[in-house]
N, C-alpha and C positions, 0 to 999 in steps of 0.2 A: 408263211413257211410253217409247216407242221412237223412235229417231232413224233416219230414212231415209238410208242410206249407199250405196244402189245407184248404180252408175255407169251413166249413161244415154248419154253421148256422150264420145268422146275425140277431140280435135283432133289430126290428124297433125302431125308435127314441122315439115313444110313448110307447114302450114296457117296460117290466120289466126284466132286465137281471137276477135278482135273481130267478124269476120263471123259466127262461130258464135253470138255473143251477140246478134246481130240488128242490128248497125250496118250502115248502107248501105255498099256496097262501097268507095266513094271515102273515106268517113270511116274505115272499118275499116283501109284501107291507111295512112292518115296516122297513126292510132293505133299500128299495128304498127311503122312507121318510128320513131316516138318511143320506143316501148318497147324496140326493138332498140338504139337509141342509148343509152338509159338503162342497159340491161344492160351494154353495153360500158364505160360510165363506171364503173359499180359494180364490175365485174370488175377494171378498172384500179386503182381505189382499194384493193381487197382485195389484189391482186398486189403493189402498191407499199407495202403496210402503212401507208397514210395515215390519219391521224385526219381527221375531217370538217373541222376548222379548217385543217389543212395542205392538204387537197384544195381547199378554198375559195380559199385564196391562189393556188394554182397555176392554178385555173380562172377566177380573177378574178370570183368570185361570193361571196355571203354564205354563212355556215355553214348557216342554215336552208334555203337553196336546195340545198345539197348533200344535206341530209336529204330534201328533196322528190325528188331524183333517186333516192336509195337506196330510198325507199318507193314509187317508181313512180307519182308523181303527174303523169301525162302531161298533164293539163289545165292545169298551171301553166307549161308550156314550149312554145315554138314549135320547129319542126324546125330553123330557122336557129340558134337559141340552142344547141340540143343539138349540132349539127354544129360550131359554134364551140368548144364545150367539148371535144368529142372531138379536134379538131385541136390544142388546147392540150396534150393528153396525148402528142402526138407521132405519133398515128395519122392516117391519111388516110381520108376517107369516100368511098366509091365507090357510085354508084347504077346498078343494072342495070335497063334497061327491056325488058320482053318483051311 
């Protein structure tokens, strides 16, 4: 039995993987925004050497919600909730419209 490991497509760094997966453009943009915010939160936790329970206290959410952030469960969050969490880390969120 052989496993197919041929690379068929690579999304450019500035691209949107969600569009490449077939999501409608508007939905793909929302998913990318959520994913980018979750990546920022995960990087902050790692850089701060925080346990999930400590991050939960600082972000004012439950520990299972922190786990959902780390595991990229975008469907469990609104953009507003993620922006609020990022701001609690001391970072500012800016949106560029083009």
